C-alpha positions in Angstrom: 37.7 -40.3 -24.9 38.9 -38.6 -21.7 37.1 -39.3 -18.5 37.5 -35.7 -17.2 34.0 -34.2 -17.6 35.4 -30.8 -16.8 37.7 -31.0 -19.8 34.7 -31.8 -22.0 32.8 -28.8 -20.6 35.8 -26.5 -21.1 35.9 -27.5 -24.8 32.2 -26.8 -25.1 32.7 -23.4 -23.5 35.3 -22.3 -26.1 33.1 -23.5 -29.0 35.0 -26.8 -29.8 32.3 -29.2 -28.6 30.3 -29.3 -31.8 31.4 -30.8 -35.2 32.0 -27.5 -37.0 35.0 -26.1 -38.9 37.2 -23.7 -37.0 39.2 -21.2 -39.1 42.2 -21.0 -36.8 42.6 -24.8 -36.6 41.9 -25.2 -40.3 44.9 -22.9 -40.8 47.1 -25.2 -38.7 46.0 -28.2 -40.8 46.9 -26.4 -44.0 50.3 -25.4 -42.6 51.0 -29.1 -41.8 50.1 -30.2 -45.3 52.3 -27.5 -46.8 55.4 -27.9 -44.7 55.4 -31.7 -44.4 54.1 -32.3 -47.9 51.4 -34.7 -46.8 48.0 -35.3 -48.5 45.9 -34.7 -45.3 46.2 -33.1 -41.9 43.7 -32.7 -39.0 43.3 -31.1 -35.6 40.9 -33.0 -33.6 39.5 -32.8 -30.1 37.9 -35.7 -28.1 34.2 -35.1 -27.3 31.4 -37.3 -26.0 30.3 -38.5 -29.5 33.8 -39.2 -30.8 36.4 -36.8 -32.3 35.5 -33.4 -33.6 37.8 -32.3 -36.6 38.1 -28.6 -35.7 40.8 -28.3 -38.3 41.0 -30.4 -41.5 42.7 -30.2 -44.8 42.7 -32.8 -47.6 40.4 -35.2 -45.7 38.0 -37.2 -47.9 34.3 -36.5 -47.9 32.0 -36.7 -46.1 34.5 -36.4 -43.2 35.8 -33.0 -44.5 32.3 -31.6 -44.4 30.7 -33.1 -41.3 33.9 -32.8 -39.2 33.0 -35.8 -36.9 34.9 -39.0 -36.6 32.6 -41.4 -34.7 34.8 -44.5 -34.7 38.4 -43.2 -34.2 39.8 -46.4 -32.6 43.2 -46.6 -30.9 45.2 -45.0 -33.6 44.2 -41.5 -32.7 42.6 -41.9 -29.3 45.9 -43.2 -27.8 47.5 -39.7 -28.4 44.9 -37.9 -26.2 44.7 -40.8 -23.8 48.4 -41.0 -23.1 49.3 -37.4 -23.8 52.3 -38.6 -25.9 53.1 -38.4 -29.7 52.2 -41.4 -32.0 54.4 -41.8 -35.0 54.1 -44.8 -37.4 55.6 -45.3 -40.9 53.1 -48.0 -41.8 50.2 -48.8 -39.6 49.3 -51.9 -41.6 52.2 -53.8 -40.2 51.8 -52.5 -36.6 50.2 -55.3 -34.6 48.4 -52.7 -32.3 47.1 -50.5 -35.2 46.6 -52.7 -38.2 42.9 -53.5 -37.4 42.0 -49.9 -36.7 39.0 -48.4 -38.5 41.0 -45.6 -40.1 43.5 -48.2 -41.5 41.0 -50.8 -42.5 38.2 -48.5 -44.0 39.8 -45.1 -44.7 43.2 -46.4 -46.2 45.4 -44.6 -43.7 49.0 -45.9 -43.8 51.5 -43.5 -42.2 50.6 -41.1 -39.3 52.4 -38.6 -37.1 50.4 -37.0 -34.3 51.2 -34.7 -31.4 48.9 -34.0 -28.5 47.2 -30.7 -27.8 46.8 -29.7 -24.2 44.3 -27.4 -22.5 45.2 -24.7 -19.8 45.1 -27.3 -17.1 47.7 -29.5 -18.9 45.2 -32.2 -19.9 45.6 -33.8 -23.4 42.2 -33.1 -25.1 43.1 -33.6 -28.8 45.9 -33.8 -31.3 47.5 -32.4 -34.5 48.0 -35.2 -37.0 49.7 -35.5 -40.4 48.2 -38.4 -42.5 49.6 -40.2 -45.5 48.0 -43.0 -47.6 51.3 -44.8 -48.3 54.4 -45.8 -46.2 56.6 -42.8 -45.1 59.6 -42.4 -43.0 59.2 -39.2 -40.9 62.3 -37.1 -40.7 63.4 -35.2 -37.6 62.6 -31.9 -39.3 59.1 -33.3 -40.0 58.5 -34.2 -36.4 60.0 -31.0 -35.1 57.7 -28.9 -37.3 54.7 -31.0 -36.3 55.7 -30.5 -32.6 56.0 -26.8 -33.0 52.6 -26.5 -34.7 51.0 -28.7 -32.0 52.4 -26.4 -29.4 50.9 -23.5 -31.3 47.5 -25.3 -31.3 47.9 -25.7 -27.5 48.6 -22.0 -27.2 45.5 -21.1 -29.3 43.3 -23.4 -27.2 44.6 -21.9 -24.0 44.2 -18.3 -25.3 40.6 -19.1 -26.1 40.1 -20.6 -22.7 41.5 -17.5 -21.0 39.3 -15.3 -23.1 36.3 -17.4 -22.2 37.2 -17.4 -18.6 37.6 -13.6 -18.6 34.2 -13.3 -20.4 32.5 -15.5 -17.9 34.1 -13.6 -15.0 32.9 -10.3 -16.5 29.4 -11.8 -17.1 29.3 -13.1 -13.5 30.5 -9.7 -12.2 27.8 -7.9 -14.3 25.1 -10.3 -13.0 26.4 -9.9 -9.4 26.4 -6.1 -9.8 22.9 -6.1 -11.3 21.7 -8.3 -8.4 23.5 -6.1 -5.9 22.0 -3.0 -7.4 18.6 -4.6 -7.4 18.8 -5.7 -3.8 20.0 -2.2 -2.9 17.1 -0.7 -4.7 14.8 -3.1 -2.9 16.3 -2.0 0.4 15.8 1.7 -0.4 12.3 1.1 -1.8 11.1 -0.7 1.3 12.9 1.6 3.7 10.0 4.1 3.8 7.2 1.4 3.5 5.7 1.6 7.0 2.1 0.4 6.2 0.6 -2.6 4.4 -0.6 -0.3 1.6 2.9 1.2 1.1 4.5 -2.3 1.1 2.0 -3.4 -1.6 2.8 -0.3 -3.7 6.6 -1.1 -3.5 6.0 -4.7 -4.4 4.0 -3.8 -7.5 6.6 -1.2 -8.6 9.6 -3.5 -8.1 7.9 -6.5 -9.7 6.9 -4.7 -12.9 9.7 -2.2 -13.3 12.5 -4.1 -11.7 11.8 -7.8 -12.5 9.8 -7.2 -15.7 6.6 -8.9 -14.8 3.5 -7.7 -16.6 1.1 -8.3 -13.8 1.4 -8.5 -10.0 -0.9 -9.3 -7.1 -0.2 -9.4 -3.4 -2.1 -11.9 -1.1 -2.0 -11.9 2.7 -2.7 -14.9 4.9 -5.8 -14.6 7.0 -5.5 -14.1 10.8 -6.8 -17.6 11.6 -4.1 -19.2 9.3 -6.7 -21.1 7.3 -6.9 -19.0 4.2 -5.2 -16.3 2.1 -6.7 -13.3 0.4 -5.5 -10.9 -2.4 -5.4 -7.4 -1.0 -6.2 -5.9 -4.4 -6.8 -7.1 -7.9 -6.0 -3.8 -9.7 -2.7 -5.0 -11.0 -3.6 -8.7 -11.3 -3.7 -10.5 -14.6 -6.7 -9.6 -16.8 -10.1 -11.3 -16.4 -9.0 -12.6 -13.0 -12.3 -13.7 -11.3 -13.4 -11.8 -8.2 -14.5 -15.1 -6.6 -10.9 -16.3 -6.7 -9.8 -13.4 -4.5 -9.9 -15.7 -1.5 -8.6 -19.2 -1.2 -8.5 -21.8 1.5 -5.1 -23.3 2.2 -6.3 -26.8 1.3 -7.5 -25.6 -2.2 -5.9 -27.1 -5.3 -4.6 -23.7 -6.5 -1.0 -22.5 -6.9 -1.6 -19.6 -4.5 -2.8 -22.0 -1.8 0.0 -24.4 -2.5 2.7 -21.7 -2.1 1.1 -20.5 1.1 0.7 -24.0 2.5 4.2 -25.4 1.7 6.3 -22.2 1.7 7.9 -23.3 -1.5 8.0 -20.9 -4.6 6.2 -22.2 -7.7 7.4 -21.3 -11.2 5.5 -22.1 -14.4 7.1 -21.5 -17.9 3.7 -21.6 -19.6 0.0 -21.5 -18.9 -0.3 -25.1 -20.0 2.3 -26.1 -17.4 0.3 -24.5 -14.6 -3.0 -25.9 -16.0 -1.5 -29.4 -16.1 -0.4 -29.2 -12.5 -3.7 -27.5 -11.3 -6.6 -28.4 -13.6 -9.1 -26.7 -11.4 -7.9 -23.2 -12.5 -7.8 -23.9 -16.2 -11.2 -22.4 -17.0 -10.7 -19.5 -14.5 -7.4 -18.0 -15.7 -6.4 -16.3 -18.9 -4.7 -18.8 -21.2 -3.0 -15.9 -23.1 -0.8 -15.1 -20.1 2.6 -16.7 -20.3 4.8 -17.6 -17.4 3.7 -17.3 -13.8 5.4 -17.3 -10.4 4.1 -17.6 -6.9 6.6 -16.5 -4.2 5.8 -17.2 -0.5 6.8 -14.5 1.9 8.1 -16.0 5.2 8.6 -14.3 8.5 9.4 -16.1 11.8 9.1 -19.5 10.0 5.6 -18.9 8.8 4.1 -17.9 5.5 2.4 -14.5 5.9 1.9 -13.5 2.3 2.3 -14.7 -1.4 3.4 -12.5 -4.3 1.9 -13.6 -7.6 3.7 -12.6 -10.8 2.7 -13.1 -14.4 4.4 -12.3 -17.8 3.0 -11.8 -21.3 5.2 -14.5 -22.7 6.5 -17.9 -21.8 9.8 -17.9 -20.0 11.9 -20.1 -17.7 13.2 -19.2 -14.3 16.9 -18.8 -14.8 19.3 -18.3 -11.9 19.3 -14.5 -12.1 15.5 -14.1 -12.2 15.1 -16.7 -9.5 17.5 -14.7 -7.3 15.7 -11.5 -8.0 12.3 -12.9 -7.3 13.4 -14.7 -4.1 15.1 -11.4 -3.0 11.8 -9.6 -3.5 10.1 -12.1 -1.3 12.8 -11.9 1.3 12.7 -8.1 1.5 8.9 -8.1 1.5 9.0 -10.4 4.6 11.2 -7.9 6.5 9.0 -5.0 5.3 5.8 -6.7 6.4 7.2 -7.6 9.8 8.3 -4.0 10.3 4.9 -2.6 9.0 3.0 -4.9 11.4 5.2 -4.0 14.3 4.8 -0.3 13.6 1.1 -0.7 13.2 0.9 -2.5 16.6 3.0 0.3 18.2 0.9 3.0 16.5 -2.3 1.4 17.9 -0.7 1.1 21.3 0.3 4.8 21.1 -3.2 5.8 20.0 -4.8 3.8 22.7 -2.5 5.4 25.4 -3.1 8.8 23.9 -6.8 8.4 23.9 -6.7 7.1 27.5 -4.9 10.3 28.5 -7.5 12.5 26.9 -10.7 13.3 28.9 -14.2 12.4 27.8 -16.0 15.6 26.9 -18.7 16.5 29.4 -22.4 16.8 28.5 -23.4 20.4 28.7 -27.0 21.6 28.1 -27.4 23.8 25.0 -23.8 23.0 23.7 -23.0 20.3 21.1 -19.4 19.2 21.4 -17.1 16.8 19.5 -13.4 16.2 19.4 -10.9 13.9 17.7 -7.2 13.0 18.0 -5.2 11.6 15.0 -1.6 10.5 15.5 1.1 11.1 12.9 1.1 8.3 10.3 4.9 8.4 9.9 5.6 7.8 13.6 4.7 5.1 16.2 5.4 7.5 19.0 2.7 9.1 21.1 2.3 12.8 20.5 2.0 16.0 22.5 -1.3 17.3 21.2 -4.3 17.4 23.6 -7.7 18.8 24.2 -10.0 19.1 27.2 -13.3 20.6 28.4 -14.4 21.3 32.0 -18.0 22.2 32.9 -17.4 24.9 35.6 -21.1 25.4 36.4 -24.5 25.4 34.7 -23.7 28.5 32.7 -19.9 28.3 32.1 -17.6 25.8 30.4 -13.9 25.9 29.9 -12.3 24.6 26.7 -8.6 23.9 26.2 -6.3 22.7 23.5 -2.5 22.5 23.3 0.5 21.2 21.6 3.6 20.2 23.7 6.9 20.2 21.9 8.1 16.8 20.9 6.8 13.5 19.6 8.0 10.9 22.1 7.1 9.4 25.4 8.8 12.3 27.3 6.6 14.8 25.5 3.5 12.7 26.1 4.3 12.5 29.8 4.8 16.3 30.0 1.6 16.8 28.0 -0.3 14.6 30.5 1.0 16.6 33.5 0.3 20.0 31.9 -3.2 18.9 30.9 -3.9 17.7 34.4 -2.6 20.9 36.0 -4.7 23.1 33.7 -7.8 20.9 34.2 -7.4 21.2 38.0 -6.9 25.0 37.7 -10.0 25.4 35.5 -12.1 23.5 38.0 -10.8 25.0 41.2 -10.1 28.6 40.2 -12.8 30.9 39.0 -10.3 32.8 36.8 -10.1 34.1 33.3 -8.4 32.1 30.5 -5.3 34.4 30.7 -5.0 33.9 34.4 -5.3 30.2 34.1 -2.5 30.2 31.5 -0.3 32.2 33.8 -0.9 29.8 36.6 -0.1 26.9 34.4 3.2 28.5 33.1 4.3 29.3 36.7 3.5 25.7 37.8 5.3 24.3 34.8 8.5 26.2 35.9 8.1 25.9 39.6 7.4 22.1 39.6 10.3 21.5 37.3 8.3 20.2 34.3 10.0 22.7 32.0 7.7 21.7 29.2 7.4 24.0 26.2 4.4 24.3 23.8 1.4 26.3 22.8 -2.2 26.4 24.1 -5.6 28.1 23.9 -7.9 28.4 26.8 -11.5 29.5 26.1 -14.4 30.2 28.5 -17.9 29.9 27.1 -20.5 31.5 29.3 -24.2 31.8 28.7 -25.6 35.3 28.6 -29.0 36.6 27.4 -29.9 34.6 24.3 -26.2 33.9 23.4 -22.8 32.9 24.7 -19.9 35.1 25.6 -16.6 33.7 24.5 -13.4 34.8 26.4 -10.2 33.3 25.2 -6.4 33.6 25.6 -3.7 32.1 23.4 -0.2 31.1 24.3 1.4 31.1 20.9 -1.3 28.8 19.4 -3.0 29.1 16.0 -6.1 31.3 16.2 -9.5 29.8 17.0 -12.1 29.8 14.2 -15.9 30.5 14.4 -18.3 29.0 11.8 -21.2 31.3 12.0 -24.8 30.1 11.5 -25.0 31.8 8.1 -22.0 29.7 6.8 -19.3 32.4 7.1 -16.1 31.7 8.9 -14.4 34.2 11.3 -10.8 33.9 12.2 -10.2 35.1 15.8 -6.9 36.5 14.9 -5.2 38.4 17.7 -1.5 39.0 18.6 -0.7 35.8 20.5 1.0 35.9 23.8 4.3 34.1 24.7 4.2 30.3 24.3 4.4 28.2 27.5 7.8 27.3 29.0 9.6 30.5 27.9 9.0 33.2 30.5 6.5 32.3 33.2 6.0 35.9 34.3 5.0 37.1 30.8 1.8 39.1 30.7 -1.2 37.4 29.1 -4.3 38.9 27.6 -8.0 38.0 27.3 -10.1 38.5 24.2 -13.9 38.6 23.9 -16.5 37.8 21.2 -20.1 36.4 21.1 -21.4 33.1 19.9 -25.1 33.0 18.8 -27.2 29.9 18.4 -26.0 27.9 15.4 -22.4 29.2 15.7 -19.5 26.7 16.0 -16.2 27.3 17.8 -13.3 25.4 16.4 -10.0 24.8 18.3 -7.3 22.8 16.7 -3.5 22.1 16.6 -1.2 23.1 13.8 -1.0 19.5 12.4 -4.5 19.9 10.9 -3.6 22.1 8.0 0.0 23.2 8.3 2.0 22.2 5.2 5.7 22.5 4.4 6.4 25.3 1.9 3.3 27.3 2.8 2.9 30.4 4.9 0.6 30.5 8.0 -1.9 32.7 6.1 -2.0 30.2 3.2 -2.8 27.2 5.3 -5.2 29.1 7.6 -7.1 30.3 4.5 -7.3 26.7 3.3 -8.6 25.6 6.7 -11.2 28.4 6.7 -12.5 27.5 3.2 -12.8 23.8 4.2 -14.6 24.7 7.4 -17.0 27.0 5.5 -17.8 24.1 3.1 -18.8 21.9 6.0 -21.6 24.1 7.4 -24.2 21.4 7.0 -22.0 18.7 8.7 -23.2 17.6 12.1 -20.9 18.6 15.0 -20.2 15.0 15.9 -18.7 14.4 12.4 -17.0 17.8 11.9 -13.6 17.1 13.6 -13.1 13.8 11.9 -14.2 15.2 8.5 -11.7 18.1 8.8 -8.8 15.7 9.6 -9.7 13.5 6.6 -9.9 16.4 4.2 -6.9 18.4 5.4 -4.4 16.0 6.9 -2.5 14.1 4.1 -1.9 10.4 4.0 1.7 11.1 4.8 0.8 13.0 8.0 3.9 14.1 9.7 2.3 15.6 12.9 -0.4 14.5 15.3 -3.6 16.5 15.3 -6.2 17.4 17.9 -9.5 19.1 16.9 -12.3 20.3 19.3 -15.6 21.7 17.9 -18.3 23.4 20.1 -21.7 24.5 18.6 -24.2 26.6 20.4 -27.5 24.9 20.0 -30.7 26.7 18.9 -33.3 26.5 21.8 -37.0 26.4 21.4 -38.2 30.1 21.4 -41.0 29.2 23.8 -38.7 27.7 26.3 -38.9 24.1 27.6 -42.3 22.4 27.9 -44.3 22.7 31.1 -47.7 21.2 32.3 -50.4 22.7 30.0 -47.9 24.6 27.8 -46.0 22.7 25.1 -42.7 24.0 23.6 -43.0 25.0 20.0 -40.6 26.0 17.2 -40.9 26.7 13.5 -38.3 27.1 10.7 -38.5 27.9 7.0 -36.7 25.6 4.6 -35.0 26.7 1.4 -36.3 24.7 -1.7 -33.0 22.7 -1.9 -31.6 19.5 -0.5 -28.7 21.5 0.8 -30.9 22.9 3.6 -32.0 19.5 4.8 -28.9 19.0 6.9 -29.1 22.4 8.8 -32.8 21.8 9.3 -32.2 18.4 10.8 -29.6 19.9 13.2 -32.1 22.6 14.2 -34.7 20.0 15.1 -32.1 18.2 17.2 -31.2 21.4 19.0 -34.8 22.2 19.8 -35.4 18.7 21.1 -32.2 18.9 23.2 -33.3 22.2 24.7 -36.6 20.5 25.7 -34.8 17.7 27.5 -35.4 14.9 25.0 -32.9 12.2 25.7 -30.2 11.3 23.1 -31.4 7.7 22.2 -34.9 9.0 21.3 -33.4 12.0 19.4 -31.5 9.5 17.2 -34.8 8.0 16.1 -36.2 11.4 15.6 -33.3 12.4 13.4 -33.8 9.4 11.1 -37.5 10.1 10.7 -36.9 13.9 10.3 -34.4 13.2 7.5 -36.9 11.2 5.6 -39.8 13.6 5.8 -37.6 16.6 5.1 -36.0 14.9 2.0 -39.3 13.6 0.8 -40.9 17.1 1.0 -38.0 18.8 -0.9 -37.8 16.0 -3.5 -41.5 15.6 -4.2 -43.3 18.6 -2.7 -43.7 22.2 -3.7 -42.3 25.3 -2.0 -42.6 27.0 0.5 -41.5 24.5 3.1 -41.9 24.8 6.8 -40.7 22.5 9.6 -42.4 22.6 13.0 -41.5 21.0 16.3 -43.9 20.6 19.3 -42.9 19.0 22.6 -45.2 18.5 25.6 -44.9 16.4 28.7 -46.0 13.2 27.0 -45.0 13.3 23.4 -43.1 15.1 20.7 -44.3 16.0 17.2 -42.4 16.9 14.1 -44.1 18.1 10.9 -43.1 19.3 7.5 -45.5 21.4 5.5 -45.4 22.1 1.7 -47.8 23.4 -1.0 -48.4 20.1 -2.8 -51.5 18.1 -2.1 -50.0 14.8 -3.3 -49.6 12.6 -0.2 -46.9 10.0 0.4 -47.7 6.3 -0.3 -46.7 3.3 1.7 -44.7 1.2 -0.8 -42.8 -2.1 -0.7 -39.7 -1.3 -2.9 -37.5 -4.1 -4.3 -33.9 -4.5 -3.3 -32.6 -2.7 -6.4 -34.8 0.4 -5.9 -33.0 3.4 -4.5 -36.0 5.1 -2.7 -39.4 4.3 -1.4 -38.5 3.3 2.2 -39.2 6.6 4.0 -42.9 5.9 4.7 -41.9 2.4 5.9 -39.6 4.0 8.5 -42.6 6.1 9.7 -44.8 3.1 9.8 -42.4 1.0 11.9 -40.7 3.6 14.2 -43.2 6.4 14.9 -45.8 6.1 17.6 -48.2 7.8 15.2 -47.9 9.5 11.8 -50.2 11.0 9.3 -50.9 13.6 6.6 -53.0 16.8 7.2 -54.3 18.2 4.0 -55.0 22.0 3.9 -57.3 24.0 1.7 -60.4 22.9 -0.2 -59.4 19.3 -0.7 -60.4 18.2 2.8 -58.2 16.6 5.4 -56.7 13.1 5.1 -54.9 11.3 7.9 -53.3 8.1 8.9 -53.2 6.9 12.6 -54.0 10.4 13.8 -56.7 13.0 13.8 -56.9 15.9 11.2 -56.0 19.5 12.0 -57.8 22.4 10.5 -55.7 24.7 8.2 -57.0 26.8 5.4 -53.7 27.1 3.6 -53.2 25.0 0.5 -51.0 21.9 0.7 -50.3 19.3 3.3 -48.3 18.6 6.4 -46.6 15.2 6.9 -46.1 14.6 10.6 -45.0 12.0 13.1 -45.2 11.6 16.9 -43.2 9.7 19.4 -44.2 9.1 23.0 -41.9 10.4 25.7 -42.9 7.8 28.3 
């Protein structure tokens, strides 16, 4: 038996390592019998278990069938060992061969054998002619045997070359597949800039690219003591919710992979349950193979990818390379996503720091928001501002400087500061302020370009006059008190930074109590492939549907509804609503302020009624902290009346120097009850709020039923029904 293990492996690769008949070498054995006129001939190869008779003709049973010679002895082994022919006329009289197994047990007498060589020149077998009686081998016999042995060598080498070519092709195919997979990974992760996007790519690649049936993505906690699955939507079925989190010291494969940084592969569920008995009763035994791949960045495990297959499978080299490649690329993507998120937060913080806080102006309800582009970590050029000029006039400004980088942000900050200073120091119209800004932009060498709207809101008798001028900016919108939306569409003047001496125009309209002015930048609703009219119509429809939304929530709600997740541009939104004042004016000694409003018999009117109450209280000088409590209690009594009472409904507000009172009247005589609802009950807590937060509250019954009250005195009223009221002290 040869000591070269590589030779043995080469024989196995070409299919000659097992004791089976080979048609080609059987043909060589038959040729030897026919040409040399011998009773038997064999082609054998030396393997670990003895000698495999790949070719055999005339050999006695069972050797002819099982093709394995387990005790060959020196007679045949010496041919492959020395690489030289062995020829004997009578082995029985040869002192080295007479005690051989083939001579003693099988009756072999004469033998002529020539070695067969592999492609590296190693003797790995032989072609032998066998006779059961003495025979003198002629030169022609030996020459024919040598030629046939050389043909056997050629056949073996041809097979080795074919196998080598096949293996090279297979390796190339695997390498090509791996390269394409890694390329697809690189392309897939190229646009993954957030944790959610990274998770989407992981799930897609793991299921479609690697072939896993289930996939889950877990991220290590900030304190480094635990790990948590971000989502269980694509996890294996029946995965317990309580296993979503794990401590790193837990005896779970997820925790083990996160703790050690080594990937874990399990061919079967039983293999995993044997290693981690604690999860046996918690995981689905019908799931097959599983893998837990740690994601490492900067030498630390930051996440683990959990994969599962329907069937049992082993981690071969290709699948191992693909899975580790996924973990490697995930690490880079996570590092990039976290870096971009940090830079985005820094940009947002800097942007917000550059935007002024809105002033508190009596009778005006203002709110604004800024949302940076989700696809960029750069600070943007969108801005808003408001300046209270005097008690009756306020300037509102919004703009968009061209560009999305630090240079644009710097120019935005300078333009905004200039316009803010002009608005405070110059009692000029919006068009004049824009002209001053454009000239300063050119004269001071800023040379910024962009669009802007400047609006002046000035109180007149019972309303506000709106004067505005636009420098190439999208038109302002007005949400009227009745829910209609008006587009203040005028021919815009030249944008900033083009021609400083360009003529600019003012435009005028009126805002009544309850009307809301909306200023915005084009990133709010502008979409690729749509015309300005199309996206403005979409914005108008969305604004109209938000008529019941509080002003404080309106800008953020608009951004959430209109700006897509893949937001390509930053957005600034500024909303200004004219509050409804108490008709009687603010309270004075001996004369309370009063207001009354009819309610539609629908929950849809609860929101506008609550806003009306807040407006009346603000016009009476009630401070914001107290108004928040009033809004909570007002929501409860309004909702309770519409839900359980009978139309018509009327809300009343009364404010004097010491206390405020809000009441809601309906036509039902059924009064509310103080209940103690269970945790699972949806309602029943409104009266508890009144009991705990109001200074006083009660129910005035009207008509023939007689009055009833709680904590307060009755009020005479001959109309049928009741009034639920509450009071808060102003001291």
